[in-house]
C-alpha positions in Angstrom: 109.9 148.0 110.6 109.1 145.5 107.1 107.5 142.8 106.9 110.2 140.4 107.0 111.6 141.3 110.3 108.5 140.5 111.6 108.7 136.6 109.6 109.4 133.7 111.7 110.4 130.7 109.7 108.9 127.5 110.5 108.8 123.7 108.6 105.7 121.9 109.8 104.9 118.4 108.1 101.9 115.4 109.4 103.1 112.2 111.7 100.8 109.3 109.6 98.3 109.4 112.5 97.6 112.5 111.9 99.4 114.4 114.1 100.1 118.1 112.7 104.2 119.0 113.6 105.8 122.6 113.5 109.2 123.3 114.1 110.5 126.9 115.0 114.4 127.0 115.3 115.7 129.6 117.3 119.1 129.3 118.7 119.6 133.1 120.2 119.0 131.0 123.9 119.7 127.8 125.4 115.8 127.6 125.8 112.9 125.7 124.2 109.5 125.7 124.2 107.4 122.6 123.2 103.2 122.9 123.4 100.5 121.3 122.4 97.4 123.2 121.1 94.0 120.7 121.0 91.4 121.8 118.6 88.7 121.5 121.8 87.1 124.5 123.2 83.7 125.6 125.6 82.1 125.3 122.1 82.2 121.9 121.4 80.9 120.2 124.6 77.2 118.9 125.3 75.6 121.6 126.6 73.9 119.5 129.5 78.0 118.3 130.1 79.6 122.6 130.0 82.8 123.0 131.6 85.0 120.2 130.0 87.3 121.0 128.1 88.8 123.9 130.9 88.3 120.5 133.3 90.3 118.8 131.5 92.6 122.0 131.6 93.6 120.7 135.3 92.9 116.4 135.0 95.7 116.3 132.3 98.1 117.4 134.5 97.1 114.3 136.9 99.6 112.4 135.6 100.1 109.0 133.2 100.3 105.0 133.4 104.0 106.0 133.2 104.0 109.3 135.6 103.1 108.5 138.9 100.4 111.4 139.8 101.1 114.5 141.0 105.0 114.1 139.6 103.9 116.1 136.4 104.5 119.8 137.9 107.4 118.1 139.4 109.5 116.4 136.4 109.1 120.6 134.5 110.9 121.9 137.4 113.3 119.9 139.0 114.4 120.3 135.3 114.2 124.0 135.8 111.1 124.4 133.8 107.8 126.1 133.6 104.5 124.9 132.5 101.1 125.8 132.3 98.1 125.7 129.8 94.6 127.7 128.8 91.4 126.7 128.0 89.4 129.6 125.5 85.9 128.4 123.8 88.0 127.4 120.8 90.7 125.5 121.7 93.1 124.0 124.8 96.9 125.1 124.7 99.5 122.8 126.8 103.1 124.3 127.1 106.5 123.3 129.4 109.6 126.1 128.2 113.0 124.0 128.9 116.5 124.1 129.5 117.2 123.3 125.5 118.9 120.4 126.8 115.4 118.9 128.1 113.7 118.9 124.7 113.0 115.4 124.8 111.4 115.6 128.4 109.0 117.9 127.2 108.0 115.7 124.0 107.3 112.8 126.8 105.4 114.6 128.8 102.9 115.5 126.7 103.5 112.7 124.7 101.9 110.2 127.5 98.9 112.4 128.5 98.1 112.6 124.8 98.4 109.1 125.2 97.2 108.0 128.3 96.3 110.0 130.7 94.9 109.8 134.4 91.9 110.1 133.5 90.1 107.6 136.8 87.8 108.2 140.1 90.6 110.0 141.8 91.9 112.8 139.7 88.3 113.5 138.5 87.3 114.3 142.5 90.8 116.1 143.2 89.6 118.4 140.3 86.4 118.9 140.4 86.9 119.8 143.6 89.2 122.7 142.0 87.2 123.9 139.7 84.5 124.3 141.6 86.1 126.4 143.3 88.2 128.3 141.1 84.6 129.2 139.9 83.8 130.6 142.8 86.7 132.7 144.0 87.7 134.2 140.3 83.6 134.2 139.3 81.0 133.9 141.4 82.2 135.9 144.6 84.6 138.4 142.5 82.6 141.5 142.0 82.1 142.0 138.2 83.2 138.4 137.9 80.3 137.6 135.6 80.8 140.3 132.9 81.9 138.6 130.3 79.6 135.1 130.9 75.4 137.5 131.4 76.8 139.4 128.2 77.4 136.5 126.1 74.9 134.5 128.0 72.1 137.2 126.2 74.5 138.0 122.7 74.1 134.0 121.7 71.0 132.0 122.6 71.9 129.3 119.6 75.7 128.9 119.4 77.7 127.0 121.6 79.7 130.5 122.5 76.4 131.1 125.3 78.1 129.3 128.2 81.1 130.4 129.7 84.0 129.3 129.6 84.7 127.3 133.3 81.2 126.0 131.9 78.6 124.6 135.1 79.3 123.8 138.2 76.3 122.0 138.4 77.0 120.1 134.7 80.5 118.8 136.7 78.9 117.6 139.5 76.3 115.6 137.7 79.2 113.9 135.2 80.3 110.8 135.8 83.1 109.4 135.3 82.7 107.3 132.0 81.7 111.4 130.6 85.2 112.5 131.5 86.3 109.3 129.3 84.3 110.1 126.7 85.4 113.2 125.8 89.3 112.8 126.6 89.6 109.5 123.9 87.0 111.9 121.8 89.0 115.1 121.3 92.2 114.1 122.7 93.5 112.5 119.9 96.6 113.5 117.4 94.3 114.1 114.5 92.6 116.8 116.7 96.5 118.3 117.9 99.1 120.8 117.3 102.7 119.4 118.1 104.6 122.6 118.3 108.5 123.2 119.2 110.4 126.8 118.9 113.6 127.2 120.8 117.0 125.8 120.2 117.3 122.2 119.1 118.7 120.3 116.7 116.5 119.3 113.5 116.7 116.1 113.1 117.4 115.0 116.7 114.0 116.3 117.3 112.1 114.9 114.7 113.8 111.5 115.4 112.2 112.2 119.3 109.1 113.1 118.1 108.4 110.4 115.6 109.4 108.1 119.0 106.9 109.4 120.9 103.9 110.2 118.8 103.5 108.3 116.1 102.4 104.9 117.7 99.6 106.7 119.2 96.2 105.6 117.5 94.2 108.0 116.3 91.3 107.2 118.5 87.4 107.7 117.8 87.5 111.4 117.0 85.6 113.7 115.0 83.0 113.2 117.3 79.5 113.9 115.9 79.1 118.0 116.9 76.6 120.5 114.8 77.2 124.0 116.5 74.4 126.4 115.1 75.2 129.4 113.5 73.9 132.3 115.8 71.8 134.8 114.3 72.6 138.4 113.6 71.5 141.0 116.1 69.0 142.6 115.2 67.9 144.8 118.3 69.8 145.7 121.9 69.0 143.5 124.0 69.1 145.3 127.6 69.4 144.3 131.6 70.4 145.7 134.7 73.0 143.5 137.0 72.6 143.4 140.8 76.4 142.5 141.6 78.6 142.4 145.3 79.4 145.8 144.2 80.8 149.3 145.4 81.3 151.0 142.0 78.1 151.0 138.9 79.6 149.7 135.7 78.8 149.8 132.1 78.6 146.5 129.7 78.3 146.7 125.9 79.2 144.0 124.3 78.9 144.3 120.3 79.1 140.9 117.6 81.4 141.4 115.3 83.2 138.8 112.5 85.8 135.9 113.8 89.3 136.0 115.1 91.8 137.3 111.8 88.5 137.6 109.4 89.5 141.2 107.3 87.3 143.6 109.9 88.8 142.0 112.9 91.7 143.8 112.6 90.1 147.3 112.0 88.1 146.3 114.8 91.1 145.5 117.3 92.6 148.9 116.9 89.2 150.4 117.0 89.1 148.9 120.2 92.7 150.0 120.8 92.0 153.7 120.1 89.0 154.3 122.4 90.1 152.0 125.3 94.4 151.4 125.3 96.0 154.3 127.2 95.7 157.1 129.1 95.9 158.9 125.9 93.1 157.5 124.6 89.9 157.9 123.7 87.0 156.7 126.7 90.1 156.7 129.9 90.0 160.5 128.4 86.9 161.7 128.3 84.9 159.4 131.6 88.6 158.9 133.2 90.1 162.2 132.9 87.6 165.2 131.5 84.7 164.0 133.6 86.0 162.2 135.9 83.4 160.0 135.8 84.9 156.9 135.5 87.5 154.9 137.3 88.0 152.0 134.6 87.3 151.7 130.7 88.0 149.4 128.6 87.3 147.3 125.3 88.6 144.1 124.2 87.5 141.9 121.1 87.6 138.2 121.8 90.0 135.9 119.0 87.0 133.6 118.5 86.8 130.6 115.7 83.7 131.7 114.7 81.8 135.2 114.6 81.9 136.8 117.9 82.1 139.6 120.2 83.9 142.8 121.9 83.1 143.9 125.1 83.8 147.3 126.3 82.8 148.4 130.3 83.3 151.5 132.3 82.9 151.0 136.2 82.1 154.7 137.8 82.8 156.1 140.5 80.7 156.1 143.8 78.0 158.7 143.0 78.1 158.2 139.4 75.2 156.9 137.9 74.6 154.3 134.8 72.7 156.4 133.0 75.9 159.0 133.1 78.2 156.1 131.4 76.7 155.1 129.0 75.9 158.2 127.4 79.6 159.7 127.7 80.4 155.6 126.2 77.7 156.4 123.6 79.3 159.7 122.4 82.7 158.6 122.3 81.8 155.8 120.0 79.7 158.2 118.2 82.2 160.5 117.2 84.4 158.2 115.8 81.5 157.0 113.6 81.0 159.8 113.1 83.8 161.8 112.2 86.4 159.3 112.2 89.6 159.4 113.6 93.0 162.0 112.7 96.4 161.1 110.9 97.9 161.2 114.2 95.8 159.0 116.1 96.5 156.7 113.2 100.1 156.8 113.0 99.8 156.1 116.8 97.8 153.1 116.4 99.6 151.4 114.2 103.1 152.6 115.8 101.6 150.8 118.9 100.7 147.9 117.1 104.3 147.1 115.0 106.0 147.5 118.8 103.3 144.6 120.1 104.0 142.7 117.8 108.2 142.7 117.7 106.9 142.0 122.0 105.3 139.0 120.8 107.2 137.5 118.0 110.5 137.9 120.9 108.5 135.2 122.7 109.1 131.6 122.0 106.3 131.0 123.9 103.6 133.3 121.5 105.3 132.7 118.4 104.5 128.5 119.2 101.4 129.9 120.3 100.8 131.7 117.7 102.1 129.3 114.7 99.4 126.8 116.3 96.6 129.1 116.6 96.4 130.2 113.4 96.7 126.2 112.1 94.6 124.6 114.7 92.1 127.8 113.2 92.4 127.6 109.0 95.0 125.0 109.1 97.3 127.5 107.7 100.3 128.8 109.6 101.7 130.7 107.1 98.2 133.2 108.3 100.6 134.3 111.4 103.5 135.8 109.0 100.2 138.2 107.3 99.1 139.5 110.7 101.8 142.9 110.4 100.4 143.1 106.9 97.1 143.0 108.1 97.0 145.8 110.2 99.2 148.1 108.0 97.2 147.2 104.8 94.1 149.1 106.7 93.2 152.6 106.0 91.6 156.0 108.5 88.5 154.8 106.6 88.6 151.2 107.5 88.3 151.5 111.0 85.8 154.3 110.6 83.4 151.7 108.8 84.1 148.9 111.2 82.7 151.4 114.3 79.3 152.3 112.1 78.8 148.8 111.3 79.2 147.0 114.6 79.7 149.6 116.9 75.8 150.2 117.4 73.2 149.6 119.4 71.3 147.1 117.4 74.1 144.7 117.1 74.6 145.3 121.3 73.4 143.9 124.7 73.9 146.1 127.7 74.0 145.6 130.8 74.4 148.6 133.8 75.7 146.3 136.7 74.5 147.9 139.6 75.3 147.0 143.8 72.7 144.6 145.3 71.4 148.2 147.5 70.1 149.9 144.3 68.2 146.6 144.0 
């Protein structure tokens, strides 16, 4: 496999209102993706009004001045398309996938919610109930549902990564219509957004429609004054116990790591995959297969614009003690730090990475999101085409080095996640 085989061609330009446009033409299937990424996530929120970015992920489907309330979904579905959105600590991503002859429809829909989405009392109250129910079902009442939240709030005391993307229900309850309107007018503006069109389209026609639907949108009030305080390095382990409505004990280790796409980040990702990706991974073989004290293990880094974290966990059997889980987890991490990895393990990691990148770059939606992310974070779209080179340039020693540098006790939060009856 070569770097050229994974290269994604694209064209990009800016409208006069600051909207960045990325076009990736691929006529292999009669499909087109229309996406908009806004450079706003939970880290951009007022600490007393958390959860707004995720709230808008729901609210922006309510409708607009020209789209009747509740009709956004039906317009897409009746055209044979699909749609969704997702929010992270750093950005919010909206998209539609259409048959290619509905490109104009997709552009119109996204321009409508950028220009004049329905941010009113009716929609706010509807989505307030939806978000609160999501919080209850996916987090508060789900086994291990707040593992990320409880880990991050201990690892970050100053940076806004300390609160969860879904935010506080108290803040959502207390917020007024004027708060939501201010958030919308401040962040959902052209110069804070990337429009990406990927798929089967004629370039000049697409540009005409983009100009028609987006060029007249006002720049709005952005940028909002926002000072994000950087988090000091951890100097000692933060250890705690959390009691939950679970039957099986778990151990959670959250290590602080560099930001997404920084040089060490790629090596950290490979180290995490070596530890937990698949049945042949080190944590799985040790805790699940050999000792049989765990039923599930995992290790994954978060893709965060600022220095972030990698989360490792192990869920034990009913008769397993958390101390046993942690002992074997630490043994595997320490073994990697001291002895490194074999050439066979390293070759397998690189092969798996190549397969993953090929699969990702066979999806128009993944391409649109990847191109948009690199521009949003770095103002450098072509960094997306450097991912493969960044991975294959990593050496065996780099993986051992980042484990030594980041995966140690003084750089982590360690939680014992225990059944309530043990309290």
